N, C-alpha and C positions, 0 to 999 in steps of 0.2 A: 525554533519550531514550538508552537503551543503544545503543552504537554497533553492536552486532551486529544491531539491528533496522533499521538503515539500508538494507541491500540489499532486505529484504523491503518496506519502505515505498517505495522506488524502483520495484520491480516491481508493487506494488499500485496505484500511480498509473498506470503504463503500462496495466495491465489495465483500469482504469476508463475510460481514454481509448479502448481498443479496443472496450469494451462500448458506449460512446457511439456510436462510428462504426457498429457493427453495428446498433444500435438505430435509427439515423437513416437509414441508406441501404437501399435496395431491392436484394436480391440478384438478380442477372441471370445466366441460364445462359450460360457462355462458348460461343462459337462453337467447333466441333470442328476447329481448324486445327492445323498442325504447331507443337508446342511453345508452346502458349498459356501466358501468364505464370502463375506459381504463387504470386505474392505476393513481397513484398520482404523475406523472411527470408534467414538464411544457407543454404547448401546443406544439405538435410535429406532423411531417409529417411521415406516415408510407408507406412503400413499400409493405406491406402485404395487400392483398385484403380482403374485407369483404362484407357482404350483404349490409350494410349501414354504413356511417360514419357521425357522428353528431357533430356540432360545435355550441357553445353557446356564443353569442356576448353579453358582460356583461351590456351594457346600453349606448344608444346614445341620446343625447339631441335633442328634436324634438318640441321645443316650438312654432315655426313659427316666432320667432323674427328675425330680420335682422342679418345675419351672424352666426345664430345658426342652426345646423342641423348635419347631418352625413350620412355615407353610409357603406355598407358591401361589401367587395370585395371577390369574389370566383375565385380561380386560378385552372385552370385545367392542371395537369402536364402530361397528357397523349395525345396520338395521335388519340384517339377515343373521340367522343362527350361525355360530361359529363351530366347527368340528375339527378334531385332531386327536393326537395320541401323546402319551407321556410315558417316560421310563424313569424309574427310580433305581439308582445304583449305589452300592456301598463297597467297602473294601473286599467284601466277599463276592462281588460281582452283581449281575443284574437281579434285582429283587422283584420288580413288577413291571409289566408293560400293558397298558389298557387305553381305551379310547375315552374321550370326553366330548361334551357339547357345552356351549356357553350361549345363553339366550341373547336376543338383540339388545344392544346397549346396556350390557350387564357384565358381571364378573363371576368367575368361578374359582374356588379355593381348593388346593391340593394340600391335605394335611400330611406332611411327609412322615412324621413319627407314628402315624396310623399304619403304615406300611412296613416299617423296619425299625429295629433297635440297634443302633451302632454309634460310633464316635461322630462321624459326619457322613451324610448322604447327599448326593447330587442329583439334580432332576434335569431331564431334558424334555422340552415341550415342542411338539411339531404341530403347527397350525395350518390346516388346508387353506390355500388361497392367500397365505402370507399376511393376512390382516390380524390385527390384535398385537398385544405386547405383554410381556411377563416380568414380574418382579418377585423377589423373594423377602421374607422377614425371618430372621433368626431370633428366637426367644431364650433368654438366659437370666439368671437371678441377678447378674450384674448390669442388665439392661438389654432392650430389644434393639436390633439392628436391621435397617432396611436397605436393600441394594437392588438396582436393576440387574436382571440377568443378562448374560452376554448374548448378542445376536450372531456371534461367529466363534469358531475355534482358531487357534494359531499354532505356528511352530515356534513361537517365542513368547515369553511372558516376563514382566519385570515388576519388582516391588521395591520402592525406594525407602520405605519406613518399615522397620522391625524393632522389637523391644522385648527384652527379657529381664530388665532391671527390676529389682524389688520383688523377685518371685513371678514377675508377669509371664504369661504363657503365649508363646507364638507358634502358630500351626499353619503349615502349608497344606493345601488340598488340591491334588492333581486329579483331574478327571478325564478318562478316555472313554468317549461315547461311541467309539467305532468297533468294528469287528476284529481289528488287528492289533497286536502288541505294538506299543510305542516305547522306544528307548529315549531317555532324557539325559542331559547333562546340567547339573546345577552348579552355580557359582555364587559366592557370597562376598560381601564387603562389610567390614566393620571398621572401628576407629583404628585398630591395629593393622589393617591392610586387607587385601583380598585372598580368597582361598577357593580351591576347587577340590572338595573332599573325594578321595578315591571311591568311597562307598557310593558316591552320587554321580559317577560318571558311567554312562550306559545303564542308568537306573531304570528298571523295567515298570511300565504301567500296564497291566494286562488289559485285554479287550473289555469294554463295558464294565469298567471298575473304577474305584476311587482309591488313590494312595494318600495316606495322611501322614505328614512328617513333622513332628514336634522339633522345633529349631533347637531347643535345648539339648536334644539327644546328639547333636552335632558338636557339643562341647561349647556352644555359644550361650553361656549362662552369664546372668547379670550384665548383659550388653546394652548400652543405652541406644545403639543404632545398628541395625543389621539390614542391609539391602540384598536382594536376591535376583538372580536371573535364571530362567528355566528355558532351555532350548531343546528341540527334539532333533534326533538324527534321521528322522523320517516319520511322517504322520503329524497329527495335530492334537492338541489337548485344550482343556480349559483349566485355568488355575486360579484358585481363590485363597484367601488368607483369612484366618480367625485370630483375633487379638483379645486376650482377657488381661486387662491391666490391674494389677493388685498392689502396686506400690512404685517407688522410684519416681514420684511425682506425677503418676497417671493412675486414673481409676476408671473403669468402664469395660464395655464389651463391643466388639466390632467384627463383622463378617463382610468382606468385600471382594471384588474382582481385582486381579492384577492387570497391568496394562499389556494389551496384546502387541505393542509396537513402541519403539522409541519415537519421540517427537521433537520438533524444535520449538514448540510453544505449549505452555500449560497455563491454564486460566483458573482463577478462584473467585467466585462471586462473593463468598463470605470471608471475612477477616474482622478482627477486632483488637484494638489496643485499649487497655484500661487496668484499673486496680485489680490485682490478683490474677489477671489473664496472662496465660503463656501462649504465644503463638510461634511455632517452630516450623521450618520447611526442610524436609529432607530431599536432597538433590543427588540423583544417582546417575553416574556416567559409566556404563559397562563396556564402553568401547575401548580401543587400544590407543587413543590419543586424548590428550588433555582438551578441555572444553571451557570456554568462558561463557558465563551466563549473565544476562542483564536481567534486572528486576525492576518493575514499575508498580507503585502503589496508586490505585485508581479510585474514582468515585469520591474524591476529596473536595472540600471547600476551595475555591479559587485562590485564597491566600496560601495555600500549601502546595508545595511543589510535587512531592510523590516520586521524585526521581533524583537524577544526578548522583547515583551511587556507583561506586567502583564495580566493574564486572567481578562476579564470583568465579574464582578459578576452582574447577572440579577435575582433579587429576584422573588419568585413565584408570578404569576398573575400581573407582573409589566412590564413596558416598560423603557428602558434606552436609553438616547440619547448619542451617542458616537461622540465627536467632536475632532478628532485627531490633527488638526492644529490650532484650535482656539487660538489665542494669540500669535502664532509663527511668527517670522519674515520671510516674504515670499521671501525676497531677499538674505537669508543667507542659504547656503547648505554646512555646515561643516560635513565632514565624522566623524563618531565615531572612536576613537583611543584607547578605552579601552577593546578591544577584545569582543565588543558588549555586554557588561554588564553595568548595572546601578550602578555605584560605589558610588553615593552619597546618596543612600537609598531613592531617590525621587520616589514616585508612578509614574510610566511611564504614566499611563492613565490620570493623571492630570498635566503632564508636557509636554507642547507642544514643547519645545525644544528638548526633548528626542526623539519625533517623527521626528522633523525636521532634526535631525542628521542621521536618518535612511531612510527617504523618501525624495527625492530631489523635486524641483519644476518640474512640467510637468506631463505627463500622468502616471498613474499606474493602475494595477488591484488589486483586494481585495478578500480574501476568509475569511469568518467567519466559525468556526468549534467548535462543542462541543465535538467531538470524543466520543459521548455517544448516548443515545437514541434520536430520533427526538424530540426536545422540543422547537425550536425557529422559528421566522420569522424575516427576516432582509430586511429593505428597505433603499436605498440610496437617500439622498437629495442633489442635486448639484445646487447651485446657482451661475451663472456666470455673470460677468459684460458684457454689450453689449450696444453700442450706447448711452452712458450717463445714462443708466439705468441698470437693471439686469433682468435675467429670471431664473425661478426655474423649474427643471425637477425631477420628482420622479420615481424611478424604483425599482421594487422588485428584490432581487437576484435570480439568476438561480441555481437550485439544479441539480446535476448529477441524472440520473435515479436511482431507488433503487438498482439495481444491480451494480452501479458505472460506467455506460456507459456515455460517453460524445461524442457528434457527431463530425464528420469531414466534414459534409455537412449541410448547412444551407439555408433556402429559405426566400425570401423577396417578399411577394405579393405587399406590398405598399412600393415603394422606393422614391427617389427624383424626383420631376418634374422639378426642375431647377438645374443647375450645383452646386454641394455642396461639399465644401472641408471637409475632415475629417468626411465623412459621416458614415463610418463603423469603429468600434473599435473592433480589433481582438486580443485576448490573447491565446498564445500557451501553453497549458497545459503541453506538453511533454518537456522533457529536451534534445531535438534534433532539428536540423534545419528543418524548414518546408517551403513549398511554398503554395501560395494561388492563385487560378484562379477563375475569376468571369464569369459566363455564363448569357447571356440574353436570354430569352425564347421568340422566335418569332414563326412565322407560321409553320416553319419547325422544330421546337423543339429548345432545348438549343444549343447555340452557344457561344463559348468563345470569350470574348471581347479582341482584340489584345492588347490594351494598359493595361489591367487588368489580364495578364497572367504570371504565375510564379513569383509572387510577393514574395520576400524572407522575412521570418519570423524567427527570431532567437530563440534559445532554451529558453523556459520560458519567452518570450518577449511579449510586447504589441506594436501594431502598429495602426496607422489610415490609412484609404484608402479613396481617393478622388473619388467621383462619379461625374465627370464633362463632360464626353464625351456624345455625343447624344445617342450612343447605350446603355447607362446605365441609361437613364431617361424614366420615364413614362412606365415602363413595369416590369414584373416579373423578379427577378434575382436569381441565385443560386451561392452560394459560396462554393467552394470545397477546402478543405485543405488536405495536406499529413499527418497532425498530428490532434489530438483531439484539438478542439478550442471552446472558448465561444465568441459569436458575438453580439454586441449591435449596433443598428443604431442610428444616431443623425440626424434628419431631421429638415428642416426649419419649422417654426410654420405657414406658410401659409400667403397669402396676402403680405402686405409690413411690416409685423412684424419682428423684428429682433430677433436673438436668435434661440435655438433649443429645440426640444422635444425628449427625449430619449425613447427607447423601444428595446426589444429583437427581433432579428430575430427569425425564427422557425426552430428548429433543426430537422433533419432527423433521424428517428428511424431505426435500422437495424433489427427490429423484427416487 
């Protein structure tokens, strides 16, 4: 089988599974309650109207310290005025609830630390008519971090990557936006095994409040990997994570959502091999059975294989750190000449030169798949050298929708404010040529940016796109593709800080 057909096969199998579920189950009308669940996909923009649409922002630092704060950005994708309400919650409870309006084809910003001073605050935004979408930005002296807000709550949340080495600070942020108390059970996995601390069994999250849990308080200090699962005994939550990297090979700051469900596929548009770059994947299996995970490196020149790696075994309730290029020579790109087989009987997953022969220096995309039941969560840790130092960015993989759908239109509410090279990383899922056109959303609606129109994207290829023209800065952007694509953004960390922070754009749903 041609390796470029592998992603299509993976998605096709997922689509068949989705069709089976749809054909088997009876569709029931959901009760019209506040923020009824939208399904276990990633945050997405829908073109289907509804009475209300709710967005849950996972946690914004609001300590009042110099350089610490954050905001929530509401983007109106319509020619009519948008109306809604928002709530700001803290560990002390509900701090403020008030209405808002957003003009046609414009944005509105909620300055969170103007309402509350606390370690972390969470925001819930309800939009009448369901149109629009919401993202958050967390500001910190170690760098700004952008993330889409969740379009749903869940009774389970998972995080594959956690890190407290070198004095780094890992914080879980649990938000209960509802009127009833929610009891939760927390479980963790480190290099030494799994644990379920008694203090976090039946752990209460009061109504309309935020619980902040510093991981170090659990005794997990100087840990290079900590995965976590949070499940409720009844009710639903939103879970976020803040990471302040201060050593142990990582530097930077990140606030992002946990995964609201386990999946059988996790995709990454961005990846890079090169001098001084460390690329690591944390694979977490919180289930009771062992799992074998396949990995494919994508978007490569035809002379490189990108596959033929032994499955990665992830034991039950454990987390595995997958380091494909650790120890490989970054300046050597020799193609494999043995018909893409490992003839020396070396375990490919412990032989970095075996990976190096199949994945060249430069950009690549990656997919992890179990081709089985949803059992894993995967996060990528990229540490790149910059300005005599280095910067770390952590991004959770993107799943296709349960029916196998992958978007060909993606929205960006928070984009670059300064000219930024390689600001978007786009992977073409399909095995045919594509074109990319980027629109800027102005007072008259979306308008194609002339210099960013009909950008060629090869079959199964990955490209980066510069956002450097004035009409691509400080405004909402829409990325349209003739094919299905995955799109990550790579934004400056703010201020005079070097390096980038990674995050996903927001896909458009066709339902």
